C-alpha positions in Angstrom: -21.8 22.3 -11.1 -18.6 21.8 -12.9 -17.7 18.0 -12.5 -14.1 18.7 -13.5 -13.6 20.6 -10.2 -12.2 18.7 -7.3 -15.5 18.7 -5.4 -14.4 16.2 -2.7 -10.9 17.5 -2.3 -9.4 14.2 -3.4 -6.6 15.9 -5.5 -5.1 17.6 -2.5 -5.5 14.4 -0.4 -3.5 12.5 -3.0 -0.9 15.2 -3.1 -0.6 15.2 0.7 -0.1 11.4 0.8 2.6 11.6 -1.8 4.6 13.8 0.6 4.0 11.4 3.5 6.4 8.7 4.8 6.9 6.5 7.8 8.9 7.7 10.7 10.2 5.8 13.7 9.6 7.9 16.9 12.1 7.5 19.8 13.0 9.3 23.0 16.3 10.7 24.0 16.8 12.3 27.4 13.1 13.0 27.8 12.8 14.6 24.3 11.1 13.2 21.3 12.7 12.6 17.9 11.8 10.9 14.6 13.9 9.2 12.0 12.9 7.9 8.5 11.8 4.3 9.1 13.2 3.2 5.8 16.7 3.9 7.1 16.3 1.5 10.1 17.6 -2.0 9.5 17.0 -3.4 13.0 16.3 -2.4 16.6 18.3 -4.2 19.3 18.7 -4.0 23.1 21.8 -2.1 24.2 24.7 -4.6 24.4 28.2 -4.1 25.8 30.5 -2.2 23.4 34.2 -2.1 22.7 35.2 1.3 23.9 38.4 3.0 22.5 39.6 6.2 24.1 41.0 7.7 20.9 37.6 7.8 19.2 35.5 11.0 19.2 33.3 11.4 22.3 30.1 10.9 20.3 31.1 7.4 19.5 29.9 5.2 22.4 31.9 2.2 21.1 32.1 -0.5 18.5 29.7 -3.4 18.1 30.5 -6.8 16.4 27.2 -7.6 14.8 27.3 -11.0 13.2 30.8 -10.6 12.0 30.6 -6.9 11.0 32.1 -4.3 13.2 30.0 -1.1 13.3 30.2 2.2 15.1 27.6 3.0 17.7 27.0 6.7 18.3 25.4 8.6 21.2 23.3 11.4 19.6 23.0 13.1 23.0 26.7 14.0 22.8 26.2 15.5 19.3 23.2 17.5 20.5 24.9 18.8 23.6 22.3 17.1 25.8 23.1 16.1 29.3 23.4 12.3 29.4 22.3 10.1 32.3 23.8 6.7 32.8 22.6 4.1 30.3 20.2 1.4 31.5 19.8 -2.1 30.2 16.4 -1.0 28.8 18.1 1.4 26.3 17.9 0.4 22.6 20.2 0.7 19.6 18.8 1.6 16.1 20.9 -0.1 13.4 20.6 2.2 10.5 22.1 2.5 7.0 22.6 5.8 5.2 24.8 6.7 2.2 26.2 3.1 2.2 27.3 3.4 5.8 25.9 1.2 8.6 26.0 2.3 12.2 24.1 2.2 15.5 22.3 5.0 17.4 21.7 4.7 21.1 18.2 5.8 22.2 16.3 5.7 25.5 13.3 3.9 23.9 11.3 3.5 20.7 7.7 4.4 21.0 5.9 4.1 17.7 5.9 4.3 13.9 3.8 7.2 12.4 3.1 8.6 9.0 4.1 12.3 8.7 3.9 14.8 5.9 7.3 16.2 4.9 5.7 19.5 4.0 4.7 20.0 7.6 8.3 20.1 8.7 8.9 23.5 10.4 12.4 25.1 10.7 14.1 25.3 14.0 13.7 28.7 15.8 17.4 28.8 16.4 20.6 27.9 14.5 22.0 24.6 15.9 25.7 24.0 16.3 25.4 20.7 14.4 23.0 20.5 11.5 21.6 17.1 12.4 18.1 18.3 13.4 16.5 19.6 10.2 13.2 20.7 11.7 10.3 20.2 14.0 7.0 18.3 13.5 3.9 19.2 15.4 2.1 15.9 15.7 -1.0 15.3 17.9 -0.2 18.1 20.3 3.5 17.3 20.7 6.7 18.4 19.2 8.9 15.9 17.4 12.4 16.8 16.2 13.5 15.3 12.9 16.8 13.5 13.1 18.5 14.0 9.7 20.7 10.9 9.0 22.2 12.4 5.9 23.5 15.3 8.0 24.7 12.9 10.7 26.8 11.0 8.2 28.3 14.2 6.8 29.1 15.6 10.3 30.6 12.5 12.0 33.4 10.1 11.5 32.2 6.5 11.1 35.0 4.2 12.3 35.4 1.1 10.3 36.7 -2.3 11.4 40.2 -1.7 9.9 40.6 1.6 11.8 39.4 0.1 15.1 42.2 -2.5 15.6 40.4 -4.1 18.5 40.0 -7.7 19.6 36.6 -9.0 18.4 36.0 -10.4 21.9 37.2 -7.4 23.9 34.5 -5.3 25.7 34.9 -2.3 27.9 32.4 -0.5 30.0 32.5 3.3 29.7 31.3 5.7 32.5 27.8 5.8 30.9 27.2 2.1 31.2 25.6 0.6 34.3 28.3 -0.7 36.6 26.4 -3.2 38.7 27.3 -6.8 38.1 23.8 -8.0 37.0 23.5 -5.3 34.3 27.1 -5.7 33.2 26.6 -9.5 32.7 23.4 -8.9 30.8 25.1 -6.4 28.4 28.0 -8.8 27.9 25.6 -11.6 27.1 23.8 -9.6 24.5 27.0 -8.5 22.8 28.3 -12.1 22.7 25.0 -13.3 21.3 25.1 -10.7 18.5 28.7 -11.6 17.7 28.0 -15.3 17.4 24.8 -15.1 15.4 25.3 -16.5 11.9 23.2 -15.4 9.0 23.1 -17.8 6.1 22.8 -16.5 2.5 19.3 -18.0 2.3 18.2 -16.1 5.4 20.0 -12.9 4.6 17.2 -10.6 3.6 17.7 -7.5 1.5 16.8 -4.9 4.0 16.4 -2.3 1.2 13.4 -4.2 -0.1 12.2 -6.2 3.0 11.2 -4.5 6.2 9.1 -6.4 8.6 7.1 -5.3 11.7 6.7 -8.0 14.4 3.9 -8.2 16.9 2.5 -10.5 19.5 -0.9 -12.1 19.4 -2.1 -14.7 21.9 1.5 -15.4 23.0 2.6 -16.0 19.4 4.9 -13.8 17.4 3.9 -12.7 13.9 5.3 -10.2 11.3 4.0 -8.2 8.5 5.8 -6.5 5.6 6.3 -2.9 6.5 5.3 -1.7 3.0 1.7 -2.5 4.0 1.9 -0.5 7.2 0.7 3.1 7.0 0.8 4.0 10.7 0.8 2.5 14.2 -1.5 4.0 16.8 -2.8 2.9 20.2 -6.5 1.8 20.2 -7.2 3.5 23.5 -6.3 6.9 21.9 -9.0 6.6 19.2 -12.8 6.5 19.4 -13.9 3.0 18.2 -17.5 3.0 17.0 -19.4 -0.3 16.6 -21.1 -1.1 13.3 -24.3 -3.3 13.2 -24.8 -6.2 10.9 -21.2 -6.9 10.0 -19.1 -10.0 10.2 -17.8 -11.0 13.6 -14.2 -10.2 12.8 -15.0 -6.5 12.2 -14.7 -4.6 15.5 -15.9 -1.3 14.2 -14.6 1.9 12.6 -12.5 4.8 13.7 -12.0 8.3 12.4 -8.3 9.0 12.1 -7.8 12.6 11.2 -10.8 12.7 8.9 -10.3 9.2 7.4 -12.7 6.4 8.3 -10.9 3.1 8.9 -12.4 -0.3 9.4 -10.9 -2.2 12.4 -10.7 -6.0 12.2 -9.7 -8.6 14.8 -7.5 -11.2 13.0 -7.9 -13.7 15.8 -11.2 -14.8 14.3 
């Protein structure tokens, strides 16, 4: 046997991992999309927005976020997808790409997964807007890759100077819920974001510090995202118990051929 050969296939495994990266998966009008997680600065609940009629229709409005006015786009308009009325459960991804910061309205965020860029398949048709660069087949479902670089190249990001709006003025477009309870909740969220103050000491460099927050026994914790490879639901994997191990080890799982030890940090 030639020991110089890659008997265990580790060389290919290392190559595959070098092409992998974290993606944030979200839904939009019952369809599934993914965006590079490193581009996401923050995820917030949908607030009221300042709506200006002269803006392109894909711009849902402007958001004053801690003193910085940013555009919030509705990708459904760019993709030609029929859009239902927004709900108070909708979320906004605050992203940064090519030194531009803006928001993206999505129905919901589902998970963070690790995908291999080499598995991206081309679209079977030629899209009108080149903002979907391909399709991933992941665990029996199709995920469209939302290309932020193409988004920035194909849209007009409105800055604060071009907006010429009162920082406290809000307007409700036809897509926002019109009932009084929802309206007040959206306004409250917007006002809270406007008034939040970030001191220099607390202003993290998002390019270097991404954090994933989670709840444990009614307490909130966070972990640096650079240590997170993937997020998956425990009920979707087969957890096998292992005898004669410390109490904090719950067992092991086989995740696409890789054995992973599962620990319970409550111990």
